[in-house]
C-alpha positions as CSV (number, residue, x, y, z in Angstrom):
1,M,-25.6,12.2,-25.6
2,G,-25.5,9.4,-23.2
3,C,-27.4,6.1,-23.6
4,T,-29.9,5.0,-21.1
5,V,-29.8,1.3,-20.4
6,P,-33.3,-0.1,-19.7
7,R,-33.9,-1.6,-16.3
8,H,-34.7,-5.0,-17.8
9,S,-31.3,-5.3,-19.5
10,S,-29.9,-7.6,-16.8
11,F,-32.9,-9.9,-17.3
12,L,-32.3,-9.9,-21.1
13,G,-28.6,-10.6,-20.5
14,A,-29.4,-13.6,-18.3
15,Y,-32.0,-14.8,-20.8
16,F,-29.6,-14.6,-23.7
17,A,-26.9,-16.4,-21.7
18,D,-29.4,-19.2,-20.9
19,A,-30.4,-19.3,-24.6
20,H,-26.7,-19.6,-25.7
21,M,-26.1,-22.4,-23.2
22,A,-29.2,-24.3,-24.4
23,A,-28.0,-23.9,-28.0
24,D,-24.6,-25.2,-27.1
25,R,-26.1,-28.2,-25.4
26,A,-28.3,-28.9,-28.4
27,R,-25.4,-28.7,-30.8
28,A,-23.4,-31.1,-28.7
29,D,-26.3,-33.5,-28.6
30,V,-26.6,-33.4,-32.4
31,L,-22.9,-34.0,-32.9
32,T,-22.8,-36.8,-30.5
33,R,-25.9,-38.5,-31.8
34,G,-24.8,-37.9,-35.4
35,A,-21.5,-39.6,-34.8
36,L,-23.4,-42.7,-33.6
37,L,-25.6,-42.7,-36.6
38,L,-22.7,-42.2,-38.9
39,A,-20.9,-45.2,-37.4
40,H,-24.1,-47.3,-37.7
41,T,-24.6,-46.4,-41.3
42,I,-21.0,-46.9,-42.5
43,R,-20.7,-50.2,-40.6
44,E,-23.6,-51.7,-42.4
45,D,-21.2,-51.9,-45.4
46,V,-17.8,-51.8,-43.5
47,P,-18.3,-53.6,-40.2
48,D,-14.7,-53.0,-39.2
49,A,-14.6,-49.2,-39.9
50,T,-12.8,-47.3,-37.2
51,A,-12.7,-43.7,-38.4
52,I,-13.7,-41.3,-41.2
53,T,-12.3,-38.1,-42.6
54,V,-14.7,-35.3,-43.3
55,E,-14.6,-32.0,-45.1
56,T,-16.9,-29.7,-43.0
57,S,-17.4,-26.7,-45.3
58,E,-19.1,-29.0,-47.9
59,A,-20.2,-31.7,-45.4
60,H,-18.4,-34.3,-47.5
61,L,-17.0,-37.7,-46.7
62,L,-13.4,-38.0,-47.8
63,R,-12.1,-41.3,-46.4
64,V,-13.2,-44.4,-44.5
65,Q,-10.5,-46.2,-42.4
66,T,-10.2,-49.6,-40.7
67,E,-7.4,-51.0,-38.6
68,A,-5.8,-52.2,-41.8
69,G,-5.8,-48.7,-43.4
70,V,-8.0,-46.6,-45.8
71,V,-10.7,-48.7,-47.5
72,W,-12.5,-45.9,-49.3
73,E,-11.5,-42.5,-50.7
74,H,-13.8,-39.9,-52.2
75,D,-11.3,-38.9,-55.0
76,A,-10.4,-42.5,-56.0
77,P,-12.9,-45.1,-54.7
78,A,-11.4,-48.6,-54.9
79,P,-13.1,-50.8,-57.5
80,N,-13.8,-53.4,-54.8
81,S,-14.8,-50.9,-52.2
82,R,-17.4,-52.3,-49.7
83,L,-19.0,-48.9,-49.3
84,R,-22.1,-48.5,-51.6
85,L,-22.9,-45.3,-53.3
86,T,-26.3,-45.2,-51.6
87,T,-24.5,-45.4,-48.2
88,V,-22.2,-42.5,-49.2
89,D,-25.3,-40.5,-50.1
90,D,-26.8,-41.3,-46.7
91,V,-23.6,-40.2,-44.9
92,H,-23.6,-36.9,-46.8
93,R,-27.2,-36.2,-45.7
94,L,-26.3,-37.0,-42.1
95,L,-23.3,-34.7,-42.2
96,A,-25.2,-31.9,-43.8
97,G,-27.8,-32.2,-41.0
98,M,-25.3,-32.3,-38.3
99,L,-23.2,-29.4,-39.5
100,A,-26.2,-27.3,-40.3
101,F,-26.2,-26.6,-36.5
102,G,-22.7,-25.0,-36.8
103,R,-19.2,-25.7,-37.7
104,D,-17.7,-24.1,-34.6
105,A,-14.2,-25.6,-34.1
106,E,-14.6,-25.7,-30.3
107,A,-17.9,-27.6,-30.5
108,L,-16.4,-30.1,-33.0
109,A,-13.4,-30.6,-30.8
110,E,-15.6,-31.3,-27.7
111,A,-17.5,-33.9,-29.8
112,G,-14.2,-35.7,-30.6
113,W,-13.6,-34.3,-34.1
114,V,-9.8,-33.9,-34.7
115,P,-8.8,-31.1,-37.1
116,H,-6.2,-31.7,-39.8
117,L,-2.9,-29.9,-39.0
118,T,-2.6,-28.2,-42.4
119,R,-5.9,-28.5,-44.3
120,A,-8.5,-26.1,-43.0
121,G,-12.0,-27.6,-42.6
122,E,-10.8,-31.2,-42.7
123,Y,-11.5,-33.3,-39.7
124,H,-10.7,-36.9,-38.5
125,L,-13.6,-38.5,-36.6
126,P,-13.1,-41.8,-34.7
127,L,-16.3,-43.8,-35.0
128,P,-17.9,-44.7,-31.7
129,D,-18.9,-48.2,-30.8
130,A,-22.2,-47.4,-28.9
131,D,-25.6,-48.4,-30.3
132,P,-27.2,-45.4,-32.0
133,C,-30.6,-46.3,-30.4
134,A,-29.2,-46.1,-26.9
135,P,-29.3,-42.8,-24.9
136,C,-26.2,-40.6,-25.1
137,T,-26.5,-40.0,-21.4
138,G,-25.4,-43.5,-20.4
139,Q,-28.9,-44.6,-19.4
140,S,-29.6,-48.2,-20.2
141,A,-32.5,-49.4,-22.4
142,D,-34.7,-50.0,-19.3
143,R,-34.9,-46.2,-19.0
144,Y,-37.3,-46.2,-21.9
145,G,-41.0,-46.4,-21.0
146,V,-44.5,-45.1,-21.1
147,V,-46.2,-43.0,-18.4
148,L,-49.7,-41.8,-18.1
149,T,-50.7,-38.9,-15.8
150,T,-53.7,-36.5,-15.5
151,S,-54.1,-32.8,-15.9
152,A,-56.7,-30.2,-16.8
153,A,-56.8,-27.0,-18.9
154,G,-59.7,-24.6,-19.2
155,G,-61.8,-26.9,-17.0
156,V,-61.3,-29.9,-19.4
157,L,-59.8,-33.1,-18.0
158,Y,-56.8,-34.3,-20.0
159,G,-54.9,-37.6,-20.1
160,V,-51.2,-37.0,-20.6
161,D,-49.5,-40.0,-22.1
162,A,-45.7,-39.8,-22.6
163,E,-43.7,-42.4,-24.5
164,V,-39.9,-42.5,-24.7
165,Q,-38.5,-45.1,-27.1
166,P,-35.3,-45.8,-28.9
167,G,-34.7,-44.0,-32.2
168,V,-33.5,-40.8,-33.7
169,P,-34.0,-38.0,-31.1
170,S,-37.3,-36.1,-31.7
171,F,-40.0,-34.5,-29.6
172,T,-43.6,-34.7,-30.8
173,I,-46.8,-33.5,-29.0
174,E,-50.1,-34.8,-30.4
175,G,-53.5,-33.3,-29.5
176,L,-52.6,-29.6,-29.1
177,G,-53.0,-28.4,-32.7
178,R,-51.3,-25.1,-33.5
179,S,-50.0,-24.5,-30.0
180,A,-47.9,-27.7,-30.0
181,N,-44.7,-26.0,-31.2
182,E,-44.8,-23.3,-28.6
183,T,-45.5,-25.9,-25.8
184,R,-42.7,-28.1,-27.1
185,D,-40.2,-25.3,-27.0
186,R,-41.2,-24.2,-23.5
187,V,-41.1,-27.8,-22.1
188,R,-37.7,-28.6,-23.6
189,A,-36.1,-25.3,-22.5
190,G,-37.6,-25.6,-19.0
191,I,-36.3,-29.2,-18.5
192,V,-32.8,-28.4,-19.9
193,N,-32.4,-25.1,-18.0
194,A,-33.6,-26.7,-14.8
195,G,-30.5,-28.9,-15.0
196,L,-32.4,-32.1,-15.9
197,P,-31.2,-34.3,-18.7
198,W,-33.2,-34.3,-21.9
199,P,-33.8,-37.9,-23.1
200,Q,-31.8,-38.6,-26.2
201,A,-34.5,-40.7,-27.7
202,R,-37.8,-40.5,-29.6
203,V,-40.2,-38.7,-27.3
204,T,-44.0,-38.7,-28.1
205,V,-46.6,-37.0,-25.8
206,R,-50.3,-37.7,-26.5
207,L,-52.9,-35.4,-25.0
208,T,-56.4,-36.9,-24.7
209,P,-59.2,-34.5,-23.6
210,A,-62.3,-35.9,-21.9
211,G,-64.4,-33.3,-23.6
212,E,-64.2,-30.6,-26.2
213,P,-60.5,-29.6,-26.5
214,V,-59.7,-26.1,-25.3
215,R,-58.4,-23.5,-27.7
216,A,-56.8,-21.2,-25.1
217,G,-55.0,-21.8,-21.8
218,T,-53.2,-24.9,-23.0
219,S,-50.0,-23.7,-21.3
220,A,-51.4,-25.3,-18.2
221,L,-50.4,-28.6,-19.7
222,D,-46.7,-27.7,-19.8
223,F,-46.0,-29.0,-16.3
224,P,-47.6,-32.4,-16.6
225,I,-46.0,-32.9,-20.1
226,A,-42.6,-32.3,-18.6
227,V,-43.1,-34.5,-15.6
228,A,-44.6,-37.3,-17.6
229,L,-41.8,-37.4,-20.2
230,L,-39.1,-37.3,-17.4
231,A,-40.8,-40.2,-15.7
232,A,-41.0,-42.1,-18.9
233,S,-37.3,-41.6,-19.4
234,G,-36.5,-43.0,-15.9
235,R,-35.9,-39.8,-14.0
236,L,-38.9,-40.5,-11.7
237,P,-40.6,-43.8,-10.8
238,A,-44.0,-43.9,-12.6
239,E,-45.6,-45.1,-9.4
240,C,-44.9,-41.7,-7.8
241,L,-47.4,-40.1,-10.1
242,A,-50.3,-42.3,-8.8
243,G,-53.0,-40.2,-7.1
244,A,-51.6,-36.9,-8.3
245,A,-52.6,-34.4,-10.9
246,M,-50.9,-31.2,-11.9
247,F,-51.2,-28.1,-14.1
248,G,-49.1,-25.0,-14.6
249,E,-47.1,-23.2,-17.3
250,L,-43.4,-24.0,-17.4
251,G,-41.0,-21.1,-17.6
252,L,-37.9,-21.2,-19.8
253,D,-35.8,-21.4,-16.6
254,G,-37.7,-24.4,-15.2
255,S,-39.9,-22.3,-12.9
256,L,-43.6,-22.8,-12.7
257,R,-46.0,-20.0,-13.5
258,P,-49.6,-19.7,-12.3
259,V,-52.5,-20.3,-14.7
260,H,-56.1,-19.1,-14.7
261,G,-59.0,-21.4,-14.0
262,M,-57.9,-23.0,-10.7
263,A,-61.4,-23.7,-9.6
264,A,-62.5,-25.2,-12.9
265,N,-59.4,-27.4,-13.2
266,A,-59.6,-28.5,-9.6
267,K,-63.3,-29.5,-10.1
268,V,-62.5,-32.0,-12.9
269,L,-59.5,-33.3,-11.0
270,A,-61.5,-34.2,-7.9
271,H,-60.2,-37.0,-5.6
272,R,-56.6,-36.3,-6.6
273,T,-53.9,-34.3,-4.9
274,L,-53.1,-31.3,-7.0
275,I,-49.6,-30.2,-7.6
276,V,-49.7,-26.5,-8.7
277,P,-47.5,-23.5,-9.0
278,T,-47.0,-21.4,-5.9
279,G,-48.7,-18.5,-7.6
280,N,-52.0,-20.5,-7.6
281,L,-52.2,-20.2,-3.8
282,D,-55.9,-19.6,-3.5
283,D,-56.9,-22.9,-1.9
284,A,-60.4,-21.4,-1.5
285,E,-60.9,-22.4,-5.1
286,L,-60.4,-26.0,-4.2
287,P,-63.3,-28.4,-3.6
288,S,-64.1,-29.1,0.1
289,D,-62.3,-32.4,0.0
290,G,-59.4,-31.2,-2.2
291,T,-55.8,-30.8,-1.3
292,A,-52.9,-29.1,-3.1
293,V,-49.1,-29.1,-2.9
294,H,-47.6,-25.8,-4.1
295,V,-44.2,-25.8,-5.8
296,L,-41.9,-23.1,-7.2
297,G,-40.4,-25.1,-10.1
298,L,-39.8,-28.3,-11.8
299,N,-37.0,-29.5,-9.6
300,E,-39.1,-29.0,-6.4
301,A,-42.0,-30.8,-8.0
302,M,-39.8,-33.8,-8.9
303,A,-38.5,-33.9,-5.4
304,D,-42.0,-33.7,-3.8
305,L,-43.3,-36.5,-6.1
306,A,-40.4,-38.7,-5.3
307,G,-40.8,-38.0,-1.6
308,H,-44.6,-38.6,-1.7
309,A,-45.5,-35.1,-0.5
310,H,-48.8,-35.6,-2.4
311,H,-49.8,-38.8,-0.5
312,P,-52.3,-38.8,2.3
313,A,-51.0,-38.4,5.9
314,D,-52.0,-42.0,6.8
315,C,-50.2,-43.6,3.8
316,L,-48.9,-46.8,5.4
317,H,-45.8,-47.3,3.3
318,C,-44.6,-43.7,3.6
319,G,-44.2,-44.2,7.3
320,R,-42.0,-47.3,6.6
321,G,-39.9,-45.5,4.0
322,D,-40.9,-47.9,1.3
323,R,-40.8,-46.2,-2.1
324,P,-41.9,-46.0,-4.8
325,H,-45.4,-47.2,-4.4
326,A,-49.0,-46.4,-5.2
327,P,-51.0,-44.4,-2.6
328,C,-52.1,-46.6,0.2
329,T,-54.5,-45.6,3.0
330,Y,-56.6,-47.5,5.6
331,R,-59.7,-46.7,3.6
332,L,-58.1,-47.8,0.3
333,P,-55.2,-50.2,0.8
334,C,-52.9,-50.8,-2.1
335,R,-52.9,-54.1,-3.9
336,P,-49.8,-55.6,-2.0
337,C,-51.4,-54.7,1.3
338,R,-54.7,-56.3,0.2
339,D,-52.9,-59.3,-1.0
340,D,-51.2,-59.4,2.5
341,G,-54.7,-59.7,4.1
342,M,-55.4,-56.0,5.0
343,E,-59.0,-55.1,5.0
344,P,-60.3,-51.6,4.2
345,V,-61.3,-49.7,7.4
346,G,-64.5,-47.5,7.4
347,A,-65.1,-48.0,3.7
């Protein structure tokens, strides 16, 4: 009897392919960051260490080398070895954590691990020279920062404060309670699958409600969380967020999904230009003085913010091509224009 393939099989196939790609990228990030941390840990005792040898099946350190040769061996540690036992324990814990993500030979090779020609599971790893607190993507330290933007969920105004700082890569969302893990997974997957680089740093997002926190509908905060952390990591000038507010659920592919409560959210976000999913097209729900920019996904939103699509039509600087900058109108000139002698018109 033949097998009937469900119509949604192609969607599932694409979803699984995306999931595998995201897993591969995450594994590569762990191996790259882990090598930096290994180098930093070992060089606290052996500053001139250049490489190590690792047994991957047991996540064990076998040898530490310098330009002068082997200075420490697991089987016969030298009496005058500069590598402390506590350091060896730290290295073993790092290796266990790194290799828990998989011991795939291809992934290890791409991360610079060189397999031994005859002994299976044994790898030679040259120690990198980069600072373990610097981003793996080549961004400089000035890419770290703090960004605050505004959103709403369930008719409650929220401040979204994203902080990207040096440290072991992590992603923490404060202020969402039990739904924090689901939001974190959607945001990370949406950013990565949109082709945008995930910051290899310590990422903290704090959500501050202006009233009683909502218990449902918090997926509307996905979009501002993603934009705020990307801005804090240097992917978008923070000034481009001035005057804008946004809400929307982030899909795993980086698309934006409509959310309920457009009217209630728009009401508490008055006097700001809203950036919302295309699915929330009912501008009749907007206040009489409200405006909205509709976007399909995260990439389009980033482009619109960088291009000032959310600024008023009479924004002085947009006409001159100066960017980034805070919103500036004849009624409300920005600080540089006021300092330059411009007086508000009709205010």
